[in-house]
C-alpha positions as CSV (number, residue, x, y, z in Angstrom):
1,M,-42.8,-40.0,38.2
2,R,-42.7,-42.3,41.4
3,T,-45.6,-44.4,42.6
4,R,-45.9,-45.8,46.3
5,C,-47.1,-49.2,46.9
6,G,-46.6,-49.5,50.7
7,E,-43.1,-49.8,51.3
8,L,-42.2,-50.4,47.7
9,E,-41.4,-47.4,45.4
10,I,-42.0,-47.8,41.6
11,S,-40.7,-45.6,38.9
12,V,-39.6,-45.5,35.4
13,V,-36.5,-44.0,34.7
14,A,-35.2,-42.6,31.4
15,V,-31.6,-43.8,30.6
16,T,-30.1,-41.5,28.4
17,A,-26.6,-42.5,28.6
18,S,-24.9,-45.8,27.6
19,L,-23.0,-46.3,31.0
20,F,-24.5,-45.3,34.4
21,R,-22.3,-45.5,37.5
22,H,-23.5,-45.9,41.1
23,S,-20.3,-44.9,42.5
24,A,-18.5,-45.2,45.8
25,S,-19.5,-41.4,46.7
26,E,-23.3,-42.2,45.9
27,V,-23.0,-45.4,48.1
28,A,-21.6,-43.0,51.0
29,S,-24.7,-40.5,50.4
30,T,-27.3,-43.6,50.7
31,E,-29.3,-43.1,53.6
32,N,-31.4,-46.3,53.6
33,A,-30.7,-49.8,52.8
34,V,-32.6,-50.6,49.7
35,F,-32.5,-52.9,47.0
36,L,-33.5,-52.1,43.2
37,I,-35.2,-54.6,40.9
38,D,-34.2,-52.8,37.4
39,T,-36.3,-54.1,34.4
40,P,-35.4,-52.6,31.0
41,H,-38.4,-51.8,28.7
42,D,-37.1,-51.0,25.2
43,C,-33.5,-51.7,24.7
44,V,-31.8,-54.6,22.8
45,R,-29.3,-55.2,25.6
46,C,-28.5,-54.0,29.0
47,V,-25.7,-55.4,31.4
48,T,-25.6,-54.8,35.1
49,L,-22.3,-55.5,37.1
50,Q,-22.1,-55.6,40.9
51,D,-20.3,-57.9,43.4
52,G,-18.3,-59.7,40.5
53,R,-21.4,-60.8,38.7
54,E,-22.7,-59.7,35.3
55,A,-26.6,-59.7,34.4
56,R,-27.0,-59.6,30.6
57,L,-30.7,-58.4,30.3
58,A,-33.0,-58.1,27.3
59,A,-36.1,-56.0,27.3
60,G,-38.5,-57.5,30.3
61,D,-35.8,-59.3,32.0
62,F,-34.8,-57.9,35.6
63,T,-32.2,-58.0,38.0
64,L,-31.3,-57.1,41.5
65,C,-29.0,-54.3,42.5
66,D,-27.8,-53.2,46.1
67,L,-27.6,-49.7,46.6
68,T,-25.3,-50.1,49.5
69,R,-22.4,-51.1,47.3
70,P,-21.1,-49.9,43.9
71,Y,-22.6,-51.3,40.7
72,N,-22.7,-50.2,36.8
73,V,-25.2,-50.4,34.3
74,H,-24.3,-50.4,30.5
75,C,-27.0,-50.0,27.9
76,N,-26.6,-50.3,24.0
77,G,-28.3,-47.0,23.8
78,P,-31.0,-44.7,25.4
79,C,-34.1,-46.7,27.0
80,H,-36.4,-46.9,30.0
81,M,-35.8,-48.8,32.9
82,L,-38.6,-49.8,35.5
83,V,-37.1,-49.7,38.9
84,V,-38.8,-51.1,42.1
85,G,-37.1,-50.1,45.4
86,I,-37.5,-52.4,48.4
87,P,-36.1,-51.8,51.8
88,R,-33.8,-54.5,52.7
89,T,-35.9,-55.4,55.9
90,L,-38.8,-56.0,53.6
91,L,-36.9,-58.0,51.2
92,L,-35.2,-60.1,53.8
93,R,-38.8,-61.5,54.8
94,Y,-39.1,-63.1,51.3
95,V,-35.5,-63.5,49.9
96,P,-32.8,-64.8,52.2
97,F,-29.4,-63.7,51.4
98,P,-30.3,-61.1,48.6
99,E,-26.5,-59.9,48.6
100,E,-25.8,-63.4,46.8
101,L,-28.4,-62.6,44.0
102,T,-27.3,-59.2,43.0
103,A,-26.7,-58.9,39.0
104,V,-28.1,-62.0,38.5
105,A,-30.4,-62.2,35.3
106,M,-33.8,-63.0,35.7
107,S,-35.1,-63.9,32.2
108,T,-38.8,-63.5,31.1
109,R,-38.2,-67.1,29.4
110,D,-38.5,-68.4,33.0
111,S,-42.4,-68.9,34.0
112,M,-42.2,-67.2,37.3
113,S,-39.8,-64.4,36.1
114,G,-41.7,-63.8,33.2
115,L,-44.8,-63.7,35.5
116,V,-43.1,-61.1,37.7
117,S,-41.9,-58.9,34.8
118,D,-45.5,-58.6,33.5
119,Y,-46.8,-58.1,37.0
120,L,-44.4,-55.2,37.7
121,R,-45.1,-53.3,34.3
122,N,-49.0,-53.9,34.6
123,L,-48.7,-52.8,38.4
124,R,-47.4,-49.3,37.1
125,A,-50.2,-48.9,34.6
126,R,-52.8,-50.1,36.8
127,F,-51.9,-47.5,39.7
128,P,-50.0,-44.6,37.8
129,L,-50.8,-42.6,41.0
130,G,-50.2,-45.2,43.4
131,P,-53.0,-47.6,45.2
132,T,-55.2,-46.0,47.9
133,L,-54.1,-46.7,51.6
134,S,-56.6,-49.5,51.8
135,E,-55.2,-51.2,48.8
136,A,-51.4,-50.6,49.5
137,W,-50.7,-53.4,52.0
138,Q,-52.4,-56.0,49.6
139,V,-50.6,-54.7,46.5
140,C,-47.1,-54.8,48.4
141,Q,-47.6,-58.2,49.8
142,A,-48.8,-59.7,46.2
143,T,-45.8,-58.0,44.9
144,M,-43.3,-59.5,47.1
145,N,-45.0,-62.8,47.4
146,L,-44.1,-63.0,43.4
147,I,-40.8,-61.8,43.9
148,G,-39.9,-64.2,46.5
149,G,-41.5,-66.9,44.5
150,A,-39.2,-66.1,41.8
151,Y,-36.0,-65.9,43.5
152,E,-36.9,-69.0,45.7
153,R,-37.2,-70.8,42.3
154,L,-33.7,-69.5,41.3
155,L,-32.2,-70.8,44.6
156,L,-33.9,-74.1,44.3
157,T,-32.2,-74.8,40.7
158,R,-29.0,-73.9,42.3
159,S,-29.3,-76.1,45.2
160,T,-27.3,-78.9,43.7
161,R,-24.4,-76.5,43.4
162,R,-24.7,-75.6,46.7
163,S,-23.4,-77.2,49.9
164,A,-25.7,-78.7,52.5
165,A,-24.2,-76.2,55.2
166,A,-25.1,-73.3,52.7
167,I,-28.5,-74.5,52.3
168,H,-29.3,-75.2,55.9
169,R,-27.8,-71.5,56.8
170,A,-30.2,-70.0,54.4
171,R,-33.0,-72.2,55.7
172,I,-32.1,-70.8,59.5
173,R,-31.9,-67.2,58.1
174,S,-35.3,-67.2,56.4
175,Y,-37.1,-69.0,59.5
176,I,-35.5,-65.8,61.7
177,E,-36.8,-63.2,59.2
178,A,-40.2,-64.7,59.3
179,H,-40.5,-64.8,63.2
180,L,-38.3,-61.9,64.3
181,T,-41.4,-60.3,66.3
182,D,-42.0,-63.8,68.0
183,P,-40.5,-63.5,71.8
184,D,-40.2,-67.2,71.9
185,L,-37.9,-67.2,68.9
186,T,-35.2,-69.4,70.7
187,P,-32.3,-71.8,69.0
188,S,-34.5,-74.6,70.2
189,A,-37.4,-73.0,68.2
190,I,-35.4,-72.2,65.2
191,A,-33.9,-75.7,65.1
192,T,-37.1,-77.5,65.4
193,G,-38.6,-75.3,62.9
194,C,-35.6,-75.8,60.4
195,Q,-35.7,-79.6,61.4
196,I,-31.9,-79.8,62.3
197,N,-30.2,-80.5,65.6
198,V,-29.4,-77.6,67.9
199,R,-25.8,-78.5,68.0
200,Y,-25.4,-78.7,64.4
201,M,-27.2,-75.0,64.1
202,H,-24.6,-73.5,66.4
203,R,-21.7,-75.1,64.3
204,L,-23.2,-73.8,61.3
205,Q,-23.4,-70.3,62.7
206,A,-19.9,-70.4,64.1
207,L,-19.1,-70.2,60.5
208,E,-20.6,-66.5,60.2
209,Q,-19.1,-63.4,61.7
210,E,-21.6,-63.3,64.3
211,T,-23.5,-65.5,67.0
212,L,-27.0,-66.4,66.4
213,A,-28.1,-64.3,69.4
214,K,-26.3,-61.3,68.0
215,Y,-27.5,-61.8,64.6
216,I,-31.3,-62.0,65.9
217,L,-30.6,-58.9,67.9
218,R,-29.1,-56.9,65.0
219,R,-32.2,-57.7,62.7
220,R,-34.7,-56.7,65.3
221,L,-33.0,-53.5,65.7
222,E,-32.9,-53.0,61.9
């Protein structure tokens, strides 16, 4: 059974086979850009592979998968998986560069990740038929704030291993996502908001495949 919480879709999936493949043919039939948060409930070990990364999950741990690219899930036997579907446009407001975070294990041993895991399982139990229309926005926002907080913590712990340029690019994207509907979203405003020089910001963007203006236009169209 699936439960809608605003833009989120929450379901429990029975995994009967030891190997699940989201193949290239299934990617081709995917209509919308959606990320999944997968949380195994009752298995000893579950391994998710995507983008050359491997997430080894125990019960309650979770990871992120991108439906627009192939991935595999290996379980040690039949189990139940809590699955949260998040549109990419929504996820980007809270998690910059989610493609870099697929198949990364988020362990319940970490305080923030454990809080997210407990919350998601409790959310399904509290709203088996979904929240009311008046509750849906608050539930969706609270859920995304927690998920965003857990991944922000992960990115901060990785920051010492990332270049300064990569960190600045992530901050620029995050600022843009938070201000997409602002008509005064200009390079100068972005640079000021990120506390960097405009010229340096354009140099950073030159390392990407599209200009800053094209990126903003594409994201607004999406």
